[in-house]
C-alpha angles and dihedrals in degrees: 000000000000093000092047090064089068095049090089089067095056113106107251122233136189120205088348093306115121112235097203089099089060091048091052095046095045098078092062091055093055096058119083118241113245115239133211093243119115094229117049132176120273095259094055091044091051092046092051093046093052093047093049093049092049092046092050092049092046096048096043098095093039126089125235092276092059093052089080086076095058096097093046096047095043091049092048091049092052092044095051094045092050094048093047092048093047089051091064091064118097118266093013133123123230111212092192090069086072111092091206092061095046091048088049088059098038103046100051095044093045090047090051091055091049092048090049091052093047092049100043102033113006094167093056092041092053090041090067087069092064120043116219117264096023115160112251096242090055096049097092093045094047092048090054093046093047091047091052091047090050093054092044092061098085091044091052090049094053097040093047094055093042095047096047095049094041092050092049094049092047092049091050092050093047094051092044090052090050090053093055093046094049098042098083095043106030111019095172092054090045091054090051090048089050089054090053088049090054092050090046090052090054089049090051091053088056091046091051092056095039095051091051089051093047091049092055094038093056090050089053090051091051088050091050091059092055105041 
């Protein structure tokens, strides 16, 4: 029973073909394509308004050089939110519960911000490894600590997204199993447990959106340090 709880995180396959590619490509099919007409339907208008508000909020602390990342970060935000939300539906697979996928997003984007900083302003980028006013005996130790913290950033990005979504899915499955077990013997307790399950599902919807936002927000903060 304990091992079966983790079966939902296994990458599904059909006839030996992994279906994770379908799960990754599906979000882009669900969104309407914006048209060149002046008047659009309500869904396209709402979609454009939300993306514009998010992009303006995200690019606010960045200078003009960082605005080149607006399309990439906004697309990543929409992609992660859609995948996380679709993963809450029954009989679906959430690709963002796979650490390999999240690290595939985190490592290249983090590395791009570091390379941009080293290319455009190497003195400032290297200056982040040593805070101003550090005592001379502590300089080697602080450089090592700051270097380790720099390389831990992509790992923290991937693990944070994976751990939060995995914990939420496991908790939902555990409580749902408890509801089915308690329903024949203790209906009142089962109803109360089902209420908790409903509230937890609402919480997981918020977590799915917040974690996608935090992922992109931290990337923008890393970018802010290097542009």
